[in-house]
C-alpha positions in Angstrom: 9.9 33.3 -7.2 7.8 30.4 -5.9 8.9 27.0 -7.1 6.1 24.8 -8.5 6.0 21.7 -6.3 2.7 20.3 -7.5 2.6 16.6 -8.4 2.7 16.4 -12.2 3.4 12.7 -12.7 2.1 9.6 -10.9 3.4 6.0 -11.5 1.3 3.1 -10.5 3.2 -0.2 -10.3 0.9 -3.2 -10.9 -2.5 -3.4 -12.5 -5.2 -5.7 -11.1 -8.1 -4.4 -9.1 -5.9 -2.1 -7.0 -3.9 -0.5 -9.8 -6.9 0.2 -12.1 -9.1 1.4 -9.2 -6.3 3.9 -8.5 -5.9 4.9 -12.1 -9.6 5.3 -12.7 -10.4 7.5 -9.7 -7.3 9.6 -10.2 -8.1 10.1 -13.9 -11.6 11.1 -12.9 -10.4 13.6 -10.3 -7.2 15.0 -11.8 -7.0 16.9 -15.1 -5.1 14.9 -17.7 -3.4 18.0 -18.9 -2.2 18.7 -15.4 -1.1 15.3 -14.1 0.3 12.4 -16.2 -0.7 8.9 -14.9 1.2 5.8 -15.9 0.3 2.2 -15.0 3.1 -0.3 -15.3 2.0 -3.9 -15.4 3.2 -7.1 -17.0 1.0 -9.9 -18.3 3.7 -12.3 -17.1 3.0 -11.4 -13.5 -0.4 -12.8 -12.5 -2.9 -11.1 -10.2 -4.4 -12.9 -7.2 -8.0 -12.2 -8.4 -9.9 -14.6 -6.1 -11.8 -11.9 -4.3 -15.2 -11.5 -5.9 -17.5 -10.3 -3.1 -17.8 -6.7 -2.1 -19.6 -4.5 0.4 -22.0 -1.5 -0.1 -19.5 1.4 0.0 -18.2 0.2 -3.4 -21.4 1.6 -4.9 -20.1 5.1 -3.8 -16.9 4.5 -5.6 -18.7 3.5 -8.8 -20.9 6.5 -8.5 -17.9 8.8 -8.1 -16.6 7.4 -11.4 -20.0 8.0 -13.0 -20.4 4.3 -13.9 -23.7 2.8 -15.1 -24.3 0.0 -12.6 -26.1 -2.3 -15.0 -23.4 -1.9 -17.6 -20.7 -2.6 -15.0 -22.5 -5.8 -13.9 -23.0 -7.0 -17.4 -19.2 -6.5 -18.1 -18.1 -8.3 -14.9 -20.7 -11.2 -14.9 -21.9 -9.6 -11.7 -24.8 -10.6 -9.3 -26.2 -8.8 -6.3 -25.2 -9.4 -2.7 -27.4 -8.7 0.4 -25.1 -10.1 3.0 -23.2 -13.2 4.1 -24.6 -16.5 5.4 -22.4 -18.1 8.0 -22.6 -21.9 8.6 -21.0 -23.9 11.4 -19.2 -20.9 12.9 -20.7 -20.9 16.4 -21.2 -24.6 16.5 -21.8 -27.4 14.0 -25.3 -27.3 12.4 -25.8 -23.6 13.3 -26.4 -20.9 10.6 -26.9 -17.2 10.8 -27.0 -14.3 8.4 -25.0 -11.1 8.5 -27.1 -8.6 6.4 -26.4 -5.2 4.9 -28.9 -2.5 5.8 -29.5 -0.7 9.1 -31.9 -2.9 11.2 -31.7 -0.5 14.1 -32.8 2.7 12.4 -35.5 0.9 10.5 -36.9 -0.4 13.8 -36.8 3.0 15.3 -39.1 4.4 12.6 -41.5 1.6 13.5 -41.4 2.6 17.2 -39.1 -0.1 18.6 -35.7 0.0 20.3 -33.9 -3.0 18.9 -32.0 -4.9 20.2 -33.1 -4.1 23.8 -36.7 -4.9 23.1 -35.7 -8.1 21.5 -33.4 -9.0 24.4 -36.3 -8.3 26.8 -38.8 -10.6 25.1 -36.1 -13.2 24.8 -35.7 -13.1 28.6 -39.4 -13.9 28.7 -39.0 -17.0 26.6 -39.5 -15.7 23.1 -36.6 -17.1 21.0 -37.6 -15.6 17.6 -34.2 -15.1 15.8 -32.9 -11.6 15.6 -32.4 -11.8 11.9 -36.2 -11.8 11.2 -36.0 -8.0 11.9 -33.8 -7.5 8.8 -35.4 -6.8 5.5 -32.1 -7.7 3.7 -32.0 -11.1 5.4 -35.6 -12.0 4.6 -35.2 -11.0 0.9 -31.9 -12.9 0.7 -33.4 -16.0 2.3 -36.2 -16.0 -0.2 -33.6 -15.8 -3.1 -35.0 -12.4 -4.2 -33.6 -9.0 -5.0 -34.8 -5.6 -6.1 -33.2 -2.1 -6.1 -35.7 0.1 -4.2 -35.8 2.5 -7.2 -37.2 -0.4 -9.3 -40.0 -1.4 -6.9 -43.5 -1.2 -8.5 -45.1 1.7 -6.7 -48.6 0.3 -6.7 -47.5 -3.1 -5.3 -45.5 -1.3 -2.6 -48.4 0.9 -1.7 -50.6 -2.1 -1.2 -48.2 -3.3 1.5 -48.6 -2.7 5.2 -48.1 0.8 6.5 -44.4 1.5 7.1 -43.0 -0.9 4.5 -42.0 1.9 2.2 -39.7 3.4 4.9 -38.0 0.0 5.4 -36.7 0.1 1.8 -34.8 3.3 2.6 -32.5 1.1 4.8 -32.2 -1.7 2.2 -28.6 -1.9 1.1 -26.7 -4.1 -1.3 -23.3 -4.8 -2.9 -22.0 -7.1 -5.7 -20.4 -10.3 -6.6 -18.3 -10.0 -9.7 -15.2 -11.3 -11.5 -12.4 -9.2 -10.1 -10.3 -9.6 -13.2 -13.2 -8.4 -15.4 -13.7 -5.4 -13.0 -10.1 -4.5 -13.4 -10.4 -4.7 -17.2 -13.5 -2.6 -17.1 -11.7 0.1 -15.1 -8.6 -0.1 -17.3 -10.7 0.8 -20.3 -12.3 3.6 -18.3 -8.9 5.0 -17.2 -7.3 4.7 -20.6 -10.2 6.6 -22.2 -9.4 9.4 -19.8 -5.7 9.6 -20.7 -4.0 7.0 -18.4 -1.0 5.4 -20.1 -0.5 1.7 -19.7 3.1 0.5 -19.9 3.3 -3.3 -20.4 6.7 -4.0 -18.9 8.3 -5.4 -15.7 10.1 -3.2 -13.1 13.6 -4.6 -12.6 15.1 -1.9 -10.4 14.0 1.0 -8.2 16.3 4.0 -7.9 16.2 6.1 -4.7 17.3 9.6 -4.2 20.4 9.6 -2.0 19.6 12.9 -0.2 16.2 11.8 1.2 15.5 8.1 0.2 12.5 9.1 -2.0 11.9 7.0 -5.1 13.3 8.8 -8.1 12.8 6.4 -11.0 11.9 2.9 -12.0 14.0 0.9 -14.4 12.0 -1.4 -16.7 13.1 -4.7 -18.3 13.5 -3.1 -21.7 16.0 -0.5 -20.3 13.5 2.3 -20.2 13.2 4.5 -17.2 10.0 6.0 -15.6 10.3 9.0 -13.4 7.5 10.3 -11.2 6.6 12.6 -8.4 4.3 10.1 -6.6 4.4 6.3 -6.7 1.6 4.0 -5.9 2.6 0.4 -5.1 0.0 -2.1 -6.3 2.5 -4.9 -6.9 0.7 -7.4 -4.6 2.4 -9.4 -1.8 5.8 -8.6 -3.2 5.5 -4.9 -2.2 8.1 -4.1 -4.8 8.3 -0.4 -3.8 7.0 -0.2 -0.3 9.0 -3.2 1.0 11.7 -4.3 -1.3 12.9 -0.8 -2.1 11.9 1.2 1.0 12.2 -1.5 3.7 9.0 -0.3 5.4 8.4 -3.4 7.6 5.4 -5.6 8.3 3.2 -6.1 11.4 2.0 -9.7 11.5 -1.3 -10.8 13.0 -1.1 -14.6 12.7 -1.4 -15.0 16.5 -5.0 -13.8 16.2 -5.8 -14.9 12.6 -3.9 -18.2 12.1 -5.0 -19.0 8.6 -2.1 -18.6 6.2 -3.2 -20.3 2.9 -6.1 -20.5 0.5 -7.1 -22.7 -2.4 -9.6 -21.4 -5.0 -11.6 -23.4 -7.6 -14.3 -22.0 -9.9 -17.2 -24.3 -10.7 -20.2 -24.4 -13.1 -23.5 -22.9 -11.9 -25.9 -25.6 -10.8 -28.9 -23.9 -9.3 -30.5 -20.5 -8.5 -28.3 -17.4 -8.1 -28.3 -16.8 -4.4 -28.1 -13.1 -3.6 -25.5 -13.6 -0.8 -22.1 -14.9 -0.1 -21.8 -18.1 1.9 -19.0 -18.8 4.4 -18.8 -22.3 5.9 -16.5 -23.0 8.8 -14.4 -26.2 8.2 -12.1 -28.0 10.6 -9.0 -25.9 9.6 -10.5 -22.7 8.4 -13.5 -21.7 6.3 -14.9 -22.2 2.8 -16.4 -19.5 0.6 -19.1 -19.7 -2.1 -19.7 -16.7 -4.4 -22.3 -17.0 -7.2 -21.6 -15.1 -10.4 -23.6 -15.2 -13.6 -21.2 -17.4 -15.5 -19.7 -19.5 -12.6 -19.5 -20.0 -8.9 -16.3 -18.9 -7.0 -15.2 -21.4 -4.4 -12.3 -21.5 -2.0 -10.9 -22.6 1.3 -9.0 -20.3 3.6 -7.1 -22.5 6.0 -4.3 -22.9 8.5 -1.4 -25.0 7.2 -0.6 -26.3 10.7 -3.9 -28.2 10.7 -4.4 -29.4 7.1 -2.3 -30.1 4.1 -2.7 -28.4 0.7 -4.0 -31.7 -0.9 -6.5 -32.1 1.9 -7.7 -28.5 1.6 -8.2 -28.9 -2.2 -10.1 -32.2 -1.7 -12.4 -30.4 0.8 -13.3 -27.7 -1.7 -13.7 -30.1 -4.6 -16.0 -32.4 -2.6 -18.4 -29.6 -1.9 -18.9 -27.9 -5.3 -22.3 -27.2 -6.7 -21.3 -28.1 -10.2 -18.3 -29.3 -12.3 -14.9 -27.6 -11.6 -13.9 -25.2 -14.3 -10.2 -25.1 -13.5 -7.5 -26.8 -11.4 -7.2 -25.7 -7.7 -5.1 -22.6 -7.4 -3.1 -22.1 -4.2 -2.2 -18.9 -2.4 0.1 -18.2 0.6 -0.2 -15.1 2.8 0.6 -13.6 6.1 -2.2 -11.7 7.7 -1.2 -8.2 8.8 -0.2 -4.8 7.5 2.8 -2.7 6.5 4.1 -0.6 9.4 3.5 2.4 7.1 1.1 2.5 4.2 2.6 5.8 3.0 6.4 5.9 3.1 8.3 8.9 1.6 6.7 9.4 -1.9 5.2 5.9 -2.1 1.7 4.7 -1.1 0.8 1.0 -1.0 -2.6 -0.2 -1.9 -4.2 -3.7 -2.1 -2.1 -6.6 -1.2 1.0 -4.4 -1.2 -0.4 -2.7 1.9 -1.2 -5.8 3.9 -3.5 -8.8 3.9 -6.9 -9.2 5.6 -8.5 -12.5 4.9 -11.7 -12.0 2.9 -14.1 -13.3 5.5 -16.2 -10.0 5.4 -15.3 -9.0 1.8 -13.2 -6.0 2.9 -10.3 -6.4 0.5 -11.6 -4.1 -2.3 -13.0 -1.7 0.3 -9.5 -1.2 1.8 -8.3 -0.2 -1.7 -11.2 2.2 -2.0 -10.5 3.8 1.5 -6.8 4.1 0.7 -7.7 6.1 -2.4 -10.2 8.2 -0.4 -7.5 9.1 2.2 -5.1 9.9 -0.6 -7.5 12.3 -2.3 -8.3 13.9 1.0 -4.6 14.4 1.8 -3.2 14.8 -1.7 0.4 16.1 -1.4 2.8 18.1 -3.5 6.2 16.6 -4.5 7.6 17.1 -1.0 5.0 14.7 0.6 4.9 16.7 3.8 5.4 14.5 6.9 2.2 15.9 8.5 0.2 14.5 5.6 2.0 11.1 5.6 1.4 10.8 9.4 -2.3 11.5 9.1 -2.7 9.1 6.2 -1.0 6.3 8.2 -3.0 7.1 11.3 -6.4 6.8 9.6 -5.4 3.8 7.5 -4.0 2.0 10.5 -7.2 2.6 12.5 -9.3 1.3 9.6 -7.2 -1.9 9.3 -7.2 -2.6 13.0 -11.0 -2.1 13.5 -11.6 -4.5 10.6 -9.1 -6.9 12.0 -11.0 -6.9 15.3 -14.3 -7.7 13.5 -12.8 -10.7 11.7 -11.1 -12.0 14.9 -14.6 -11.9 16.6 -15.8 -14.7 14.2 -12.9 -17.0 15.3 -13.0 -16.1 19.0 -16.8 -16.3 19.6 -17.2 -20.1 18.9 -18.3 -23.0 21.0 -16.7 -25.5 18.7 -14.4 -28.1 20.2 -14.3 -30.6 17.4 -11.0 -29.5 15.9 -7.7 -28.1 17.3 -8.0 -24.8 15.3 -11.3 -23.9 16.9 -10.2 -24.9 20.4 -7.1 -22.6 20.0 -9.2 -19.7 18.7 -11.8 -20.0 21.5 -9.1 -19.8 24.1 -6.8 -17.2 22.5 -6.4 -13.7 23.9 -7.7 -10.9 21.7 -6.7 -7.2 21.1 -7.8 -5.0 24.0 -10.1 -3.0 21.7 -12.0 -6.2 20.9 -11.9 -7.5 24.5 -13.5 -4.3 25.7 -16.3 -4.5 23.1 -17.0 -8.1 24.2 -17.2 -7.2 27.8 -19.7 -4.3 27.1 -21.9 -6.5 24.9 -21.9 -9.5 27.3 -23.0 -7.2 30.1 -26.1 -5.6 28.5 -26.1 -6.0 24.7 -24.4 -2.6 24.1 -22.2 -2.1 21.1 -19.1 0.1 21.6 -17.7 1.7 18.5 -14.4 3.6 17.9 -14.6 6.7 15.8 -15.7 6.1 12.2 -14.9 2.4 11.9 -16.4 0.6 8.9 -18.6 -1.8 10.7 -21.6 -0.1 12.4 -23.8 -1.2 15.3 -26.1 -3.5 13.1 -23.0 -5.4 11.8 -21.7 -6.0 15.3 -25.1 -7.0 16.5 -25.6 -9.5 13.7 -22.3 -11.3 14.2 -22.3 -11.2 18.0 -25.8 -12.6 18.3 -25.2 -14.8 15.3 -22.2 -16.3 17.1 -24.4 -16.8 20.1 -22.9 -14.3 22.5 -25.8 -13.8 24.9 -25.9 -10.6 27.0 -26.4 -11.1 30.8 -28.9 -8.2 31.0 -30.9 -5.8 28.8 -31.3 -2.1 29.3 -33.7 -1.6 32.2 -35.3 1.4 30.3 -36.9 -1.2 28.0 -39.1 -2.2 31.0 -40.9 1.2 30.8 -43.3 -0.2 28.1 -45.7 -3.1 29.1 -44.3 -6.4 27.9 -47.5 -7.2 25.9 -47.1 -3.9 24.0 -43.5 -4.7 23.2 -44.4 -8.1 21.9 -47.2 -6.7 19.7 -44.9 -4.0 18.4 -42.2 -6.5 17.4 -44.7 -8.7 15.8 -45.9 -5.7 13.8 -42.3 -5.1 12.6 -42.0 -8.8 11.6 -45.2 -8.6 9.6 -44.2 -5.4 7.9 -40.9 -6.9 6.9 -42.6 -10.0 5.6 -44.9 -7.9 3.5 -42.1 -5.7 2.2 -40.0 -8.8 1.2 -42.8 -10.3 -0.8 -42.6 -7.3 -3.2 -39.2 -8.4 -4.4 -38.8 -10.5 -7.6 -36.5 -13.5 -7.8 -32.8 -12.6 -8.0 -32.2 -14.4 -11.3 -35.3 -12.8 -12.8 -34.2 -9.3 -11.8 -30.7 -9.9 -13.3 -32.3 -11.2 -16.6 -34.4 -8.1 -16.8 -31.7 -5.5 -15.9 -28.1 -6.7 -16.3 -27.7 -10.1 -17.9 -24.2 -10.5 -19.3 
């Protein structure tokens, strides 16, 4: 007789964005009469909740849940995001834009081989910025936004030939209040049978025979048993670290910032459809516009600035009146040595910390859940599944890590000790190899299915003013005047397409005003 080893009970420790994302997608994918899902959270334990910017893959997660996008944005005071504006990263006074959307494939449809054609005309004295070839960038710079599905067809048809195809590469994400997003997903999950237990976990009981988690003891004396445990307890890592002693790999020698201070402020101006990151003397400052407020904060290195000085820096640069006192956060950049250990999987801050420079925090939760559903175990949690989950999750973390390190390494700033240190530091071999390839001839090397694609690396490398020594000689096969004319045609087509988009705040008022 075969013993039924299927997972019948799942306990999620911690709510917040990670806990309720997990509960929502598991409730969507697993039958409630087949698997019981409990979320254990306490109102006495606050969530970090400062991350409010996302990247386009979150739209796939929301679609998998069957969410109405406008309804979600109204509930979370959300706005749209077309990319990130970086100020003072390469040098003081310099600004560039890292857009969403595939610049390269859009150019190919318009008969150009960016970036090699661009590098070629640059070598002939044309210093037109690379970002003018991005529809996302031009729409964002104009303070506009539109979902391609909502474009007025007649207006679009009046645009230059080829503009319609550009919109197929137009991509967007969201700014929203992370606490409200978690609350939105909590209601979604509970409506689908997820049980919420509002208690604290005071003890974790392990099975002596194999070290698996057997049960959680709560502060009211109750006990929660489960077949599979998901640790969303934040930096504490209540299960993955305190109980299972998994270990942590630290990355502060590459990413030296170890603190953040966050301050919300009143809106005082148009809703910009992008996140802003401004490099400061000891780190960088974020600005994230929501419908009801602006999220502000300073990620910094405590070796180079005090907490009081960091708070003063943020407060001095707000658009409007502060809506709360500065809130401080301490962290150590890095990851758990295992994301899945025995019958416990860590998500969110329990799995590690990647500073939110490229808005990847929520994405890493999403990817962890994708890997879990692809490798869903029985109660034995077969080592082969655990090993594969840890392999793909580690690769994901490390490739994102390299992309963030790039921003610090590729700087010419010498006005502050932090930037001098970062400019001179050694970097992981995987990043060093990418930099050598790009500096040689503008080629982007990618490893497997890493998150950031060729257009992302191009935007940041060129934005940080890493100039290739050569361009691909195959670009010389076309007459230079023809290349110039073709690139001018692309710029004109993008300008025409961008003019069809309404103002960002007008679009929100029409479709998803809270």
